[in-house]
C-alpha positions in Angstrom: 42.1 126.2 7.2 43.1 122.6 8.0 45.6 122.9 5.0 47.0 126.3 6.1 48.0 124.1 9.3 49.5 121.5 7.7 51.4 123.7 5.2 53.1 125.5 8.9 53.6 122.7 10.2 55.9 121.1 7.2 57.6 124.7 7.0 58.6 124.2 10.8 59.6 120.5 10.3 62.4 121.9 7.1 63.5 124.5 9.7 63.9 121.9 12.3 65.2 119.6 10.1 67.8 121.9 8.5 68.5 123.1 12.3 69.9 119.2 13.0 71.7 119.1 9.8 73.9 122.3 10.3 74.4 121.2 13.9 75.4 117.7 13.2 77.8 119.7 10.3 79.3 121.8 12.7 79.7 118.4 15.4 81.2 116.8 12.5 83.7 120.2 11.8 84.9 120.2 15.5 86.0 116.1 15.4 87.7 116.7 12.3 89.8 120.2 13.6 90.0 118.4 17.1 91.8 115.2 14.9 93.7 117.1 12.8 95.0 119.6 16.2 93.4 122.8 15.0 91.6 123.0 18.7 87.5 124.0 18.2 86.2 127.4 16.5 85.4 128.4 19.7 88.8 128.6 21.2 90.1 130.0 17.7 87.7 132.9 18.7 89.5 133.1 21.6 92.4 133.4 20.6 91.2 135.8 17.9 89.3 137.8 20.5 92.4 138.1 22.6 95.3 138.5 19.7 93.0 142.1 18.9 94.1 144.5 21.2 98.0 143.4 20.8 96.9 143.3 17.1 95.5 147.0 17.9 98.6 148.6 19.8 101.2 147.0 17.0 99.0 148.5 14.4 98.8 152.2 16.5 103.1 151.9 16.9 103.3 150.9 13.5 101.5 154.4 12.4 104.2 156.2 14.6 107.4 154.8 12.0 109.2 153.1 14.7 112.7 153.1 12.0 112.3 157.5 13.2 111.7 156.7 16.7 115.1 154.7 16.0 117.0 158.1 14.2 115.4 159.2 16.9 117.3 157.8 19.7 120.9 157.4 17.5 121.2 161.4 17.2 119.7 162.9 20.2 121.7 161.6 23.3 124.9 161.7 21.8 124.3 165.2 20.7 122.9 165.8 24.7 125.9 163.8 25.5 128.3 166.7 23.7 126.7 169.6 24.5 126.5 168.8 28.8 130.3 168.1 28.0 128.8 165.1 29.8 126.1 162.7 31.2 123.2 165.3 31.2 121.3 163.8 33.6 119.2 160.9 33.3 116.0 162.9 33.6 116.4 165.2 31.0 117.7 162.5 28.9 114.4 160.5 29.3 112.4 163.7 29.4 114.1 165.0 25.8 114.0 161.4 24.4 110.0 161.4 25.1 109.5 164.9 24.3 111.3 164.2 20.6 109.1 160.4 20.0 105.7 162.7 21.1 106.8 164.9 17.9 107.9 162.2 15.6 105.5 159.5 16.2 102.8 162.3 15.7 104.4 163.2 12.6 104.4 160.0 11.3 100.8 158.7 12.7 100.0 162.3 10.8 101.6 161.3 7.6 100.3 158.7 7.1 96.6 159.6 7.7 97.6 161.7 5.0 99.4 159.4 2.5 96.2 156.6 3.1 95.2 157.1 -0.8 99.0 156.7 -2.1 99.4 154.4 0.8 97.0 151.6 -0.7 98.9 151.5 -4.1 102.5 150.9 -3.3 103.3 147.5 -2.7 105.3 148.4 0.3 102.8 150.5 2.3 99.3 148.8 1.1 99.3 146.8 4.9 99.9 149.4 6.5 97.1 149.9 9.4 94.5 152.8 7.5 94.9 151.5 3.4 94.7 147.8 5.3 91.5 149.0 7.0 92.6 148.1 9.8 92.1 151.3 12.1 90.0 154.4 10.9 91.5 157.2 9.3 90.4 159.8 11.1 91.6 157.6 14.5 95.2 158.1 13.3 94.5 161.1 12.5 93.1 162.1 15.9 96.5 160.0 17.9 98.9 161.9 15.5 97.9 165.5 16.0 97.6 164.7 20.5 101.4 163.0 20.1 102.4 165.7 17.8 101.0 168.9 19.9 101.1 167.8 23.2 105.5 167.3 23.1 105.5 170.9 23.1 104.2 171.5 26.4 105.8 168.0 27.1 109.5 169.6 26.3 108.7 172.9 27.7 107.9 171.4 31.6 110.6 169.2 31.5 113.4 170.9 29.5 113.4 174.2 28.0 111.2 176.4 25.5 113.5 176.4 22.4 112.9 172.4 22.4 109.6 172.5 22.7 109.7 175.5 19.9 112.1 173.3 17.3 109.9 170.2 18.4 106.5 171.7 17.0 108.5 173.4 14.3 109.8 169.8 13.4 105.9 168.4 13.8 104.3 171.0 11.9 107.2 171.1 9.2 107.0 167.6 8.7 102.6 167.5 8.2 102.4 170.8 6.4 105.1 171.4 3.9 106.4 167.3 3.8 103.4 166.1 3.7 100.9 168.0 2.6 103.2 169.6 -0.7 106.7 168.8 -1.2 106.0 164.8 -1.0 103.3 165.0 -3.8 104.3 168.0 -5.8 108.0 168.2 -6.3 111.2 166.0 -7.2 113.3 168.1 -4.5 110.9 166.5 -1.9 113.3 163.8 0.1 116.3 166.7 0.3 113.6 169.6 1.3 111.6 167.2 3.4 114.7 166.4 5.6 114.8 169.8 7.8 112.7 167.3 9.6 114.1 164.7 10.2 117.6 166.2 10.8 115.8 168.5 13.9 116.3 165.7 16.7 120.4 166.5 17.8 119.4 170.0 17.4 116.6 169.1 20.0 118.8 168.0 21.6 121.7 170.0 21.9 118.9 173.1 22.2 117.4 170.5 25.5 120.7 171.5 27.5 122.2 174.1 26.5 118.8 175.9 25.4 120.4 178.0 22.7 121.8 176.9 19.2 125.6 177.0 18.8 127.7 176.2 15.6 128.1 172.7 17.2 124.3 171.9 17.6 123.2 173.9 13.6 126.7 170.8 12.1 124.7 168.5 14.0 122.0 169.3 12.5 123.3 168.9 8.8 125.6 166.5 9.0 122.1 164.3 9.5 120.3 166.6 6.4 123.0 165.9 4.1 123.2 161.9 5.3 119.8 161.3 4.4 119.1 161.9 0.9 121.2 159.3 -0.3 119.9 156.8 2.5 116.1 157.5 1.0 117.5 157.9 -2.4 118.9 154.6 -2.0 115.6 152.9 -1.5 114.2 155.3 -3.8 115.6 154.0 -6.3 114.6 149.6 -5.3 111.3 151.2 -5.1 111.0 153.0 -8.5 108.0 151.0 -9.9 106.2 151.6 -6.8 106.5 155.2 -6.3 106.0 155.7 -9.9 102.5 153.9 -10.3 101.5 156.0 -6.6 102.4 159.1 -8.5 105.2 160.3 -6.4 108.0 162.4 -7.4 110.6 160.9 -6.4 113.8 161.8 -8.2 114.2 158.4 -10.0 111.0 158.7 -11.3 111.2 162.6 -12.6 115.4 162.7 -13.4 115.8 159.1 -13.9 118.1 156.7 -11.9 121.3 158.0 -13.7 121.1 162.0 -12.1 119.8 160.5 -8.5 123.1 158.4 -8.2 125.2 161.5 -9.2 123.1 163.3 -6.5 123.9 160.3 -4.4 127.1 160.9 -4.7 127.7 164.3 -4.2 125.7 164.4 -1.0 127.9 161.5 0.1 130.3 163.4 -0.2 129.3 167.0 1.6 128.4 164.4 4.7 132.1 164.0 4.9 132.8 166.8 5.1 130.6 168.1 7.6 131.3 165.4 9.7 134.8 166.6 9.3 133.7 170.0 9.7 131.4 169.6 13.2 135.1 167.8 14.7 137.0 170.5 14.0 134.2 172.6 15.4 133.6 170.6 18.8 137.5 170.0 19.3 136.9 166.1 19.2 140.0 163.7 19.1 142.0 160.9 16.7 139.1 158.6 17.8 136.5 160.6 16.0 138.6 162.2 12.9 139.0 158.1 12.6 135.5 156.8 12.2 134.6 160.2 10.6 136.8 159.9 7.7 137.2 155.9 7.0 132.7 156.1 7.8 132.6 158.6 5.4 134.8 157.3 2.9 132.8 153.9 3.2 129.6 156.0 2.6 131.1 157.8 -0.4 132.2 154.5 -1.8 129.1 152.8 -1.8 127.7 155.9 -3.3 130.0 155.7 -6.1 130.0 152.1 -6.9 125.8 152.3 -6.3 126.5 154.6 -9.4 128.6 152.8 -11.3 125.4 150.2 -11.8 125.8 147.3 -9.7 121.9 147.1 -9.3 119.3 146.3 -7.0 122.3 144.8 -4.4 124.1 148.4 -4.8 121.3 150.8 -4.0 120.2 147.7 -0.5 123.9 147.9 0.6 124.3 151.9 0.3 120.5 151.8 2.1 122.0 149.2 5.1 125.4 150.5 5.1 124.1 154.5 5.6 122.4 153.2 8.8 125.1 151.6 10.6 127.6 154.5 9.4 124.8 156.9 11.1 125.0 154.9 14.1 128.7 154.2 14.7 129.4 158.2 14.2 127.5 159.6 16.9 129.0 156.2 19.4 132.5 157.7 18.2 132.0 161.3 19.7 130.6 160.0 22.7 133.0 157.2 23.1 135.9 160.5 22.1 134.5 162.7 24.3 134.3 160.3 27.2 137.7 158.3 26.5 140.0 161.6 25.2 138.2 164.4 27.1 
């Protein structure tokens, strides 16, 4: 009995000694970190706790693919101004932008949920919120579907039924046709998937006119033909990444030469459609000058990339294409406002 009590006291003493040693180590760590200007572990923990909500907001925003939101802004508002032949009203513009953002953002989030397996294999995407583990996959799916499906009722009550139908159609096509099938199964994924990406100007046109006209369709085809050169430039730069993830992008399946030839062809098609739109919308010299010079520049970058300028050529094409689309749509508005 006495031996047992001695053993218990001995173990308690060992535990107490370890606790004292641990506390001493913590005090020493605190002293060293304070002298180094790093703050205390407690303050670091507090800072981390404060940053978590901000990080979560950033991650959910990332799920919506903000670059697609930029495309929405670039193409929707000019389409609305042209359709109204002037400013269509701030309320309608903001309502349409929000509805389009809900559809596009929701589609982006659901796409990231569907692509979580291949995103984890690609260097460019492996730090996205889902493969990195910062947001649970089912949370992203719920978030995306709520955003996307809410675009329909929102546009129905704030714009009209046609705009709502087009937004829901774009959401459904991007999720069901592109994300689930086209992206993984066909080399033509970029071209066919462009249907959803080209919808924003058509939605903006429909929100104002409650109709689909020749001008609205031509705006759709401007963006439709512009997208493949834009995204093929990215695919060429990231060819090995796509190959490793098993995504049948054109450079992976048909090779660089065919992809670059197709890029030149689609750049020429884009130029032609921009000029057709100018004629159909009765735009003036300002627009035609920008469309011609900008379109020739777009084609020149495509030809330069075809001639084999390496990574610099693909990056130049990718950057120029974004600037070209923004300036082109801005020229539409300026021409209509300044020249009537």
